[in-house]
C-alpha positions in Angstrom: -47.5 -65.3 30.8 -48.4 -62.9 28.2 -45.7 -59.8 27.8 -46.8 -56.3 29.0 -46.6 -55.1 25.6 -48.6 -57.5 23.9 -51.3 -57.1 26.9 -51.6 -53.4 26.2 -51.7 -53.8 22.2 -54.4 -56.4 22.7 -56.2 -54.3 25.5 -56.1 -51.3 22.6 -57.5 -53.5 19.9 -60.6 -54.4 21.9 -61.2 -50.8 23.0 -61.3 -49.9 19.2 -63.5 -52.9 18.4 -65.9 -52.1 21.1 -66.3 -48.2 20.1 -66.8 -48.8 16.6 -69.5 -51.6 17.3 -71.2 -49.0 19.3 -73.6 -46.3 17.6 -74.4 -42.9 19.2 -72.3 -40.0 19.7 -68.4 -41.7 19.9 -66.4 -40.6 17.2 -66.0 -43.4 14.3 -62.5 -45.1 14.9 -59.7 -45.3 12.3 -59.4 -48.3 10.3 -57.0 -50.2 12.7 -54.2 -52.6 11.2 -54.3 -56.6 11.8 -53.8 -57.8 14.9 -50.3 -59.6 13.6 -49.5 -55.9 12.1 -49.8 -54.5 15.5 -48.3 -57.0 17.6 -45.1 -56.1 15.6 -45.7 -52.6 15.7 -43.7 -50.7 18.9 -46.3 -49.8 21.7 -44.9 -46.2 21.8 -45.8 -46.0 17.8 -49.4 -47.5 18.5 -50.1 -45.1 21.0 -48.4 -42.1 19.5 -50.5 -42.5 16.2 -53.2 -39.6 16.1 -56.0 -41.1 13.6 -57.7 -38.5 11.1 -61.4 -38.2 12.2 -63.5 -37.3 8.8 -66.0 -34.2 9.6 -69.7 -35.0 9.8 -71.6 -34.6 6.6 -73.0 -31.2 7.9 -69.5 -30.1 8.7 -68.3 -30.2 5.3 -71.3 -28.8 3.8 -71.4 -25.8 6.0 -67.6 -25.7 7.0 -64.7 -23.2 7.0 -62.9 -25.2 4.2 -66.2 -23.6 1.7 -65.9 -20.2 3.2 -63.0 -17.7 1.7 -61.4 -16.1 4.5 -59.2 -12.9 4.6 -57.9 -9.7 5.7 -59.4 -7.5 2.9 -62.2 -9.7 1.0 -64.4 -6.5 1.0 -66.0 -3.1 2.8 -69.1 -2.3 3.7 -70.0 1.2 4.7 -73.0 2.1 6.8 -73.9 5.8 7.3 -70.5 6.4 7.0 -68.8 3.9 9.5 -66.4 1.5 7.5 -66.4 -2.0 8.2 -63.9 -4.6 7.0 -65.4 -7.9 5.8 -63.2 -10.9 6.4 -65.4 -14.3 5.8 -67.7 -14.5 2.8 -70.0 -17.6 1.7 -71.5 -17.7 -1.9 -74.8 -19.7 -1.0 -76.7 -22.4 -3.0 -80.1 -20.9 -4.2 -82.9 -22.4 -2.4 -84.6 -24.4 -5.1 -88.1 -24.1 -3.5 -88.5 -20.7 -3.4 -90.5 -18.5 -5.6 -87.0 -16.8 -6.5 -84.7 -17.1 -9.3 -81.6 -16.5 -7.7 -78.4 -15.3 -8.9 -76.3 -14.7 -5.8 -76.9 -15.0 -2.3 -74.0 -13.5 -0.6 -73.2 -13.9 3.2 -70.3 -11.5 4.5 -68.8 -11.3 8.1 -66.4 -8.9 9.6 -65.4 -8.5 13.1 -65.5 -5.3 15.3 -62.7 -4.7 17.8 -64.6 -3.1 20.3 -67.7 -5.6 20.7 -70.1 -3.6 19.5 -71.4 -5.9 16.7 -74.9 -7.2 16.2 -76.6 -8.5 19.0 -73.7 -7.5 21.5 -71.2 -9.7 19.7 -68.0 -8.7 18.0 -69.3 -9.2 14.3 -71.3 -7.6 11.7 -72.8 -9.4 8.7 -74.3 -8.2 5.2 -76.4 -10.1 3.2 -76.7 -9.5 -0.6 -79.6 -10.9 -2.9 -79.6 -11.0 -6.7 -82.6 -12.8 -7.5 -86.0 -12.0 -9.5 -89.6 -13.5 -9.7 -91.6 -13.8 -12.7 -89.0 -11.4 -14.7 -89.1 -8.5 -11.8 -85.9 -7.5 -10.1 -86.2 -8.8 -6.4 -82.9 -7.7 -5.5 -82.1 -6.9 -1.2 -79.7 -6.1 0.9 -79.6 -6.8 4.6 -77.6 -5.4 7.5 -76.9 -6.7 11.2 -74.7 -4.6 13.6 -74.3 -1.8 15.8 -76.7 0.2 14.2 -79.6 -2.6 14.5 -81.0 -4.8 12.2 -82.3 -3.7 8.5 -83.6 -5.0 5.6 -85.8 -4.5 2.5 -86.2 -1.0 1.9 -86.4 0.7 -1.5 -84.6 -1.1 -4.1 -80.8 -1.4 -3.9 -78.6 -0.7 -7.0 -76.4 -4.1 -7.3 -73.5 -4.3 -10.1 -72.4 -8.1 -10.1 -69.3 -8.8 -12.3 -66.9 -11.6 -12.2 -65.7 -12.2 -8.9 -67.2 -8.6 -7.4 -70.4 -7.3 -6.2 -71.0 -3.7 -5.4 -73.8 -1.4 -4.9 -75.7 0.5 -2.6 -78.8 0.3 -0.5 -81.4 1.8 2.0 -82.7 -0.7 4.2 -85.3 -0.1 7.0 -85.2 -1.0 10.7 -86.5 -4.4 10.9 -88.6 -3.7 14.0 -90.0 -0.7 13.9 -89.9 -0.2 9.6 -89.3 3.5 10.2 -85.5 4.3 10.5 -83.1 3.4 7.4 -79.9 3.4 6.9 -77.3 4.2 3.8 -75.1 0.8 3.0 -72.5 1.0 0.1 -70.4 -2.3 -0.4 -67.8 -3.6 -2.4 -67.8 -7.5 -2.1 -65.6 -10.6 -3.6 -67.8 -13.6 -4.6 -66.3 -17.1 -3.8 -66.3 -19.3 -6.9 -67.4 -22.2 -4.4 -71.0 -22.6 -3.7 -71.9 -24.3 -0.3 -75.0 -24.9 1.3 -76.0 -22.0 4.1 -79.4 -23.2 4.9 -78.9 -26.6 6.4 
């Protein structure tokens, strides 16, 4: 008769092999020890071991590891209202567009009263330092309790090592009839990440 411990180890090994052979949505199985190593290991140790499951490629490209997060990474003032920015992403420029992009920065902040963009609890600023055929095409866009704004007059942007500051007057994305005054002071993460998928 096969001892109970050996049967549970064999069953565990069979399940691992079955899951690794299947495609689909199953999580990848961690490399398993040989049968003789499993048999010599206590059953408790085999059951309590937690394999490290790698993230998918898209999660690695867009994941939080590539973002810079913190309490004071920058500030944005919109019509006199100050917002703290606590997450920043320095995006890889798109290679197939008409722009020569020096900086594409995404910054997000949270608002405690839940009155952020689209009823959520966050706000977002996007800062573009770019040109096309030698002509400056810089832009600043904003999404927050005020609405969604972009375009408008050319913004004033100063890009130094590790920091971007400036001011802009973007217009309402829907009506094009209203504008807001935006000033910002933001850190620029060193690492570039894929923000476009």
